[in-house]
C-alpha positions as CSV (number, residue, x, y, z in Angstrom):
1,M,-20.5,-37.2,30.3
2,S,-17.2,-38.0,28.8
3,E,-16.5,-37.1,25.1
4,R,-16.1,-40.8,24.4
5,I,-19.6,-41.7,25.6
6,N,-21.1,-38.6,23.9
7,N,-19.4,-39.8,20.6
8,L,-20.8,-43.3,21.2
9,F,-24.3,-41.8,21.4
10,T,-23.7,-39.8,18.2
11,R,-22.9,-43.1,16.5
12,I,-25.9,-45.0,17.7
13,Y,-28.5,-42.3,18.2
14,R,-30.8,-43.7,15.4
15,R,-30.7,-47.1,17.1
16,Y,-30.8,-45.9,20.7
17,D,-34.5,-46.5,21.3
18,L,-34.3,-50.0,19.7
19,M,-31.3,-50.8,21.9
20,N,-33.3,-49.8,25.0
21,H,-36.2,-52.0,24.0
22,I,-34.0,-55.0,23.3
23,F,-32.0,-54.7,26.5
24,S,-35.0,-54.3,28.7
25,L,-37.1,-56.9,26.8
26,G,-39.6,-54.2,26.0
27,T,-40.2,-53.1,29.7
28,D,-38.4,-49.7,29.4
29,K,-41.8,-48.1,28.5
30,L,-43.3,-49.5,31.7
31,W,-40.3,-48.2,33.7
32,R,-40.7,-44.7,32.3
33,R,-44.4,-44.8,33.0
34,H,-43.6,-45.0,36.8
35,V,-41.6,-41.8,36.5
36,E,-44.3,-40.1,34.4
37,I,-47.0,-40.8,37.1
38,Q,-44.7,-39.8,40.0
39,A,-43.7,-36.6,38.2
40,L,-47.3,-35.5,37.9
41,S,-48.5,-36.8,41.3
42,D,-48.0,-33.3,42.8
43,P,-50.8,-31.0,41.4
44,G,-48.6,-28.0,42.1
45,C,-45.8,-29.2,39.8
46,T,-45.7,-27.1,36.7
47,D,-41.9,-26.8,35.9
48,I,-40.0,-30.0,35.1
49,I,-36.5,-30.6,33.9
50,D,-35.5,-33.9,32.3
51,I,-31.8,-34.4,32.5
52,G,-30.1,-36.5,29.8
53,A,-33.4,-36.4,27.9
54,G,-31.9,-38.0,24.8
55,T,-34.5,-38.9,22.2
56,G,-37.2,-37.4,24.5
57,D,-39.3,-40.5,25.4
58,L,-39.6,-39.6,29.1
59,S,-40.4,-35.9,28.4
60,I,-42.9,-36.8,25.8
61,G,-44.6,-39.4,28.1
62,I,-45.0,-36.8,30.8
63,A,-46.3,-34.2,28.4
64,L,-48.9,-36.5,26.9
65,R,-50.1,-37.6,30.3
66,A,-50.5,-33.9,31.3
67,M,-52.3,-33.1,28.1
68,K,-54.9,-35.9,28.8
69,K,-55.5,-34.2,32.1
70,D,-55.7,-30.8,30.5
71,R,-52.9,-29.8,32.8
72,K,-50.4,-27.0,32.0
73,I,-46.8,-27.8,32.5
74,R,-43.4,-26.8,31.1
75,I,-40.6,-29.3,30.5
76,E,-37.0,-28.5,29.8
77,A,-35.4,-31.5,28.0
78,V,-31.7,-31.2,28.5
79,D,-29.0,-33.3,26.8
80,M,-25.4,-33.0,25.6
81,N,-26.1,-34.8,22.3
82,E,-27.7,-32.7,19.6
83,E,-28.3,-35.7,17.3
84,M,-30.4,-37.5,19.9
85,M,-32.3,-34.3,20.7
86,S,-33.1,-33.8,17.0
87,L,-35.0,-37.1,17.1
88,G,-36.8,-36.0,20.2
89,R,-37.9,-32.7,18.6
90,N,-39.3,-34.6,15.7
91,K,-41.2,-37.0,17.9
92,A,-42.6,-34.2,20.0
93,A,-43.6,-32.3,16.9
94,A,-45.3,-35.3,15.4
95,K,-47.5,-35.6,18.5
96,K,-48.2,-31.9,18.5
97,I,-46.6,-31.3,21.8
98,S,-45.7,-27.7,22.6
99,S,-44.8,-27.9,26.3
100,I,-41.3,-29.4,25.8
101,R,-38.2,-27.3,25.0
102,F,-35.1,-29.3,24.0
103,A,-31.9,-27.6,25.1
104,R,-28.3,-28.6,24.8
105,G,-26.7,-28.7,28.3
106,D,-24.3,-30.3,30.7
107,A,-25.8,-32.0,33.7
108,L,-22.8,-31.0,35.8
109,N,-23.0,-27.3,34.8
110,L,-26.7,-26.4,34.2
111,Q,-27.4,-23.0,32.9
112,Y,-30.4,-22.2,35.1
113,V,-30.9,-19.9,38.1
114,E,-31.5,-21.3,41.5
115,D,-34.9,-22.7,42.4
116,S,-36.0,-23.0,38.8
117,F,-37.9,-26.3,38.8
118,D,-40.5,-28.1,40.8
119,T,-39.2,-31.6,39.7
120,M,-36.2,-33.1,38.1
121,V,-36.5,-36.4,36.3
122,S,-34.1,-38.6,34.3
123,S,-34.0,-42.0,32.7
124,F,-30.9,-44.0,32.0
125,V,-28.4,-41.2,32.5
126,L,-26.9,-41.7,36.0
127,R,-24.3,-44.2,34.7
128,N,-23.1,-41.6,32.2
129,L,-22.3,-38.9,34.8
130,D,-18.6,-38.4,35.5
131,D,-19.2,-36.8,38.9
132,F,-22.4,-37.7,40.6
133,N,-21.6,-35.5,43.6
134,R,-21.4,-32.5,41.4
135,F,-24.6,-33.5,39.7
136,A,-26.4,-33.8,43.1
137,G,-25.2,-30.3,44.0
138,E,-26.5,-28.9,40.7
139,A,-29.8,-30.7,41.2
140,K,-30.2,-29.1,44.7
141,R,-29.3,-25.7,43.3
142,I,-32.0,-25.6,40.5
143,I,-34.8,-27.5,42.3
144,K,-37.1,-25.5,44.4
145,P,-37.2,-26.2,48.2
146,G,-39.7,-29.0,48.7
147,G,-39.3,-30.0,45.0
148,R,-38.6,-33.6,44.0
149,I,-36.0,-35.6,42.2
150,I,-37.0,-38.8,40.4
151,L,-34.2,-40.8,38.7
152,L,-34.6,-44.0,36.7
153,D,-31.7,-46.2,35.8
154,M,-30.5,-49.8,35.8
155,A,-28.1,-51.8,38.1
156,V,-27.6,-55.3,39.1
157,P,-30.4,-56.3,41.5
158,D,-29.7,-57.0,45.2
159,G,-30.1,-60.5,46.6
160,P,-29.8,-63.9,45.0
161,S,-31.4,-62.8,41.7
162,K,-28.3,-60.8,40.8
163,H,-26.6,-64.0,39.6
164,L,-29.3,-64.6,37.1
165,F,-29.0,-61.0,35.8
166,I,-25.3,-61.2,35.5
167,F,-25.8,-64.2,33.2
168,Y,-28.5,-62.3,31.3
169,F,-26.1,-59.4,30.8
170,K,-23.5,-61.7,29.3
171,I,-26.1,-63.0,26.8
172,M,-27.2,-59.4,26.0
173,R,-23.6,-58.5,25.4
174,L,-23.2,-61.3,22.9
175,I,-26.5,-60.4,21.1
176,G,-25.6,-56.7,21.2
177,R,-22.4,-57.2,19.4
178,L,-24.5,-57.9,16.3
179,V,-25.9,-54.3,16.7
180,D,-22.9,-52.4,18.1
181,K,-20.2,-54.1,20.1
182,E,-18.7,-51.0,21.8
183,A,-22.2,-49.7,22.7
184,Y,-23.4,-52.9,24.2
185,D,-20.1,-53.6,26.0
186,W,-20.4,-50.1,27.6
187,L,-24.1,-50.6,28.4
188,T,-23.7,-54.0,30.1
189,S,-20.5,-53.1,32.0
190,S,-21.9,-49.7,33.2
191,V,-25.1,-51.5,34.6
192,A,-23.0,-54.2,36.3
193,A,-20.7,-51.6,37.9
194,Y,-23.3,-49.0,39.1
195,D,-23.9,-48.5,42.8
196,K,-27.4,-47.2,43.3
197,H,-27.0,-47.2,47.1
198,N,-24.0,-44.9,46.9
199,A,-25.9,-42.6,44.6
200,A,-28.7,-42.3,47.1
201,S,-26.2,-41.6,49.9
202,I,-24.7,-38.8,47.8
203,L,-28.1,-37.2,47.3
204,E,-28.7,-37.2,51.1
205,K,-25.3,-35.6,51.7
206,N,-26.2,-32.9,49.2
207,G,-29.4,-31.8,50.8
208,F,-32.2,-34.2,49.8
209,N,-34.5,-35.7,52.3
210,D,-36.7,-38.9,52.2
211,V,-34.3,-40.5,49.7
212,R,-35.4,-44.0,48.8
213,I,-34.7,-46.6,46.2
214,S,-37.6,-48.6,44.7
215,T,-37.1,-51.6,42.4
216,V,-39.1,-51.8,39.2
217,F,-40.1,-55.2,37.7
218,P,-38.3,-57.4,36.8
219,G,-35.6,-56.1,39.2
220,V,-32.8,-54.6,37.1
221,A,-34.4,-51.1,36.9
222,F,-34.7,-48.8,40.0
223,I,-36.0,-45.4,40.8
224,I,-34.4,-43.0,43.3
225,N,-36.7,-40.5,44.8
226,G,-35.8,-37.6,47.0
227,V,-37.2,-34.2,48.3
228,R,-35.0,-31.1,48.2
229,Q,-34.6,-29.5,51.6
């Protein structure tokens, strides 16, 4: 993540959750729910890392789902931005969650030994990565053989519906300028420019099998799944 983007998050961290809800028309919770369910679908998964965890919504969702099943897991919630993580720590503490450890870290240079985690998850971080190839290499290094990667983000949909979403992005940019012009300009432009198919291809080249992209309603969100060789 560039220093400019990190500074942007520092400026908007108190409004970040609200921005996600507005931009997704409230469906971001549904999108993360897909990742939560997939992350816990393997009964042998106990060690999870959440990359770009931000304010902690995805980690907290996974932890709460595991608690309901009386399942013991450990989650490392990693982010570059300390201000966003401070909100995450407070939210986790309010829900009496003890299975999450928030840690400052760089997705391109993770401070973990090889084969540390069963599963890697992320939500809305791919567009912030300066070098996705390097990230994919780090992911392979710290995920155990046979472990999974589950990455949620947004991009312009494939097919005819993309024209509708491009129009929608323009409307969101105009509305977003009332909240934070630079932040919403960055958000809409990064979504419009992101190539999810290239990201999937890079994962394959870096040692992930069964890589697939699934679209999440209403089409702007997607999840990339893969299995570490």
